[in-house]
C-alpha positions as CSV (number, residue, x, y, z in Angstrom):
1,M,-252.7,144.6,93.3
2,K,-250.8,142.4,95.8
3,K,-251.4,138.7,95.9
4,T,-253.6,137.6,98.8
5,T,-251.4,136.2,101.5
6,P,-251.7,136.0,105.3
7,F,-249.4,138.9,105.4
8,T,-251.5,141.2,103.2
9,I,-254.6,140.2,105.1
10,T,-252.9,141.0,108.4
11,F,-251.6,144.3,107.1
12,T,-255.1,145.2,105.9
13,A,-256.5,144.4,109.4
14,I,-253.9,146.7,110.9
15,C,-255.0,149.4,108.4
16,I,-258.7,148.9,109.4
17,A,-257.7,149.3,113.1
18,L,-255.8,152.5,112.2
19,N,-258.9,153.9,110.5
20,Y,-261.1,153.0,113.5
21,I,-258.7,154.4,116.1
22,G,-258.1,157.7,114.1
23,A,-261.9,158.1,113.6
24,N,-262.7,157.6,117.2
25,I,-260.0,160.0,118.4
26,A,-261.3,162.7,116.1
27,L,-264.9,161.9,117.0
28,F,-264.5,161.8,120.8
29,L,-262.2,164.9,120.9
30,K,-264.5,166.8,118.5
31,L,-261.6,167.6,116.2
32,P,-262.4,169.5,113.0
33,V,-260.5,166.8,111.1
34,Y,-261.6,163.2,110.7
35,L,-258.4,161.1,110.8
36,D,-260.4,158.1,109.6
37,T,-258.4,157.3,106.5
38,F,-254.8,156.6,107.6
39,G,-255.3,152.9,107.0
40,T,-257.1,153.4,103.7
41,I,-254.3,155.6,102.4
42,L,-251.6,153.1,103.6
43,A,-253.5,150.1,102.1
44,S,-254.0,152.0,98.8
45,L,-250.3,153.0,98.5
46,I,-248.8,149.8,99.7
47,L,-251.2,147.1,98.6
48,G,-253.1,148.8,95.8
49,P,-256.5,150.4,95.2
50,I,-258.6,147.2,95.7
51,W,-257.1,146.7,99.2
52,G,-257.6,150.4,99.9
53,V,-261.3,150.1,99.0
54,G,-261.7,147.0,101.1
55,T,-260.1,148.7,104.0
56,A,-262.4,151.7,103.6
57,V,-265.6,149.5,103.4
58,A,-264.6,147.3,106.4
59,S,-263.7,150.3,108.5
60,A,-267.0,152.0,107.8
61,L,-269.0,148.9,108.7
62,I,-267.1,148.4,111.9
63,S,-267.4,152.1,112.9
64,A,-271.1,152.1,112.0
65,F,-271.9,149.1,114.1
66,T,-269.8,150.2,117.1
67,T,-269.4,154.0,117.6
68,D,-270.6,156.1,114.7
69,I,-273.5,155.1,112.4
70,S,-272.8,158.1,110.1
71,A,-269.6,156.3,109.0
72,I,-271.6,154.0,106.7
73,Y,-273.0,157.0,104.8
74,F,-269.6,158.4,104.2
75,S,-268.1,155.1,102.9
76,P,-268.4,156.1,99.3
77,V,-266.1,159.1,100.1
78,A,-263.5,156.7,101.6
79,I,-263.8,154.4,98.5
80,L,-263.3,157.4,96.2
81,L,-260.4,158.6,98.3
82,A,-258.7,155.1,98.1
83,L,-259.0,155.2,94.3
84,L,-257.8,158.8,93.9
85,V,-254.8,158.3,96.3
86,S,-253.8,155.3,94.2
87,A,-254.0,157.4,91.0
88,F,-252.0,160.4,92.3
89,F,-249.5,158.9,94.7
90,T,-247.3,155.8,95.0
91,A,-245.5,154.2,98.0
92,D,-242.3,155.9,96.7
93,S,-243.8,159.4,96.6
94,K,-241.9,161.9,98.6
95,P,-243.7,164.4,100.8
96,R,-242.6,167.6,98.9
97,L,-244.3,170.7,97.6
98,N,-246.3,168.7,95.0
99,L,-248.0,167.1,98.0
100,L,-250.0,170.3,98.4
101,W,-251.5,170.4,94.9
102,K,-251.9,166.6,94.6
103,T,-253.8,166.6,97.8
104,V,-256.1,169.3,96.3
105,L,-256.7,166.9,93.3
106,V,-257.5,164.1,95.7
107,S,-259.5,166.2,98.0
108,L,-261.8,168.1,95.6
109,P,-263.9,165.2,94.3
110,A,-264.1,163.5,97.7
111,T,-265.1,166.8,99.3
112,A,-267.8,167.3,96.7
113,L,-269.2,163.9,97.5
114,A,-268.9,164.4,101.2
115,S,-270.7,167.7,101.0
116,L,-273.5,166.2,99.1
117,I,-273.9,163.5,101.7
118,T,-273.7,165.9,104.6
119,V,-276.3,168.2,103.1
120,I,-278.7,165.6,101.8
121,V,-278.5,163.0,104.5
122,F,-277.6,165.0,107.6
123,K,-278.9,168.5,106.7
124,G,-275.4,169.9,107.3
125,I,-274.9,168.6,110.8
126,T,-272.9,165.4,111.5
127,P,-271.3,164.0,114.7
128,S,-267.9,165.4,113.7
129,G,-266.2,168.4,115.3
130,S,-266.5,170.3,112.0
131,S,-270.2,170.6,112.5
132,I,-269.5,173.2,115.3
133,I,-267.9,175.4,112.7
134,V,-270.8,174.8,110.3
135,Q,-273.2,175.9,113.0
136,G,-271.1,179.0,113.7
137,L,-271.0,180.1,110.1
138,H,-274.8,179.4,109.8
139,G,-275.3,181.5,112.9
140,L,-273.4,184.4,111.3
141,G,-275.9,184.4,108.5
142,L,-274.6,182.0,105.8
143,D,-277.1,179.5,104.6
144,L,-276.5,175.9,105.7
145,V,-275.4,174.5,102.3
146,T,-272.8,177.2,101.8
147,S,-271.6,176.8,105.4
148,T,-271.3,173.1,105.0
149,I,-269.4,173.3,101.7
150,I,-266.9,175.9,103.0
151,V,-266.2,173.9,106.2
152,Q,-266.2,170.6,104.4
153,A,-263.6,171.9,101.8
154,L,-261.3,173.3,104.5
155,T,-261.5,170.5,107.0
156,D,-261.3,167.8,104.2
157,Y,-258.2,169.4,102.7
158,A,-256.5,169.7,106.1
159,D,-257.5,166.1,107.0
160,R,-256.2,164.7,103.6
161,L,-253.0,166.8,103.9
162,I,-252.3,165.4,107.4
163,V,-253.2,161.8,106.6
164,I,-251.4,161.6,103.2
165,G,-248.3,163.5,104.5
166,V,-248.0,161.3,107.6
167,S,-248.5,158.2,105.5
168,L,-245.8,159.2,103.0
169,V,-243.4,159.9,105.9
170,F,-244.3,156.6,107.6
171,I,-243.9,154.4,104.5
172,P,-240.0,154.6,104.2
173,Q,-239.8,153.6,107.9
174,L,-242.2,150.7,107.2
175,K,-240.0,149.6,104.3
176,K,-237.0,149.3,106.7
177,V,-239.0,147.1,109.1
178,I,-241.1,145.1,106.7
179,P,-239.3,145.2,103.3
180,R,-241.1,142.2,101.9
181,I,-244.5,143.9,101.7
182,F,-243.0,146.3,99.0
183,V,-241.8,143.5,96.7
184,K,-244.0,143.5,93.6
185,S,-246.2,140.4,93.3
186,S,-246.2,138.2,90.2
187,N,-249.8,139.2,89.3
188,A,-249.2,143.0,89.6
């Protein structure tokens, strides 16, 4: 974990803003992906899992109070995602073929939790664009739980692959601009 400095706090605030902006773009455009964890992933990879968890919680609270109340219900998913990304990836990870299977390992537990929340709390229908697909599958005869799990698995994996892949491509560029954030702290 990085030492708390004004720089780490500022970077965390930027990560929270990235989550908020991504979530709202996906929500307002009804995209079948969520884009609400760019900041959580970056904070987890660069600052460590505690900062990733903090970013996830703060983002969920801000989104819940401003645009999407359902964000608070899914905060455990973002917390789990921050921890899993920290376990399977590092800031030095390269976006290669192993990105595909590591993303599966990150996505499966988070998808299971998100599916439970979606089915139990929201009865399968959330404000996200993926609910349109859930309703379509349900209309074709699949039960709501099965429809939700199928759609959640596909959209979560696509979302995680996009967010983790873009983050891993972005980090080397960030290292060039702000190299001091990548220096190991004395209490690491």
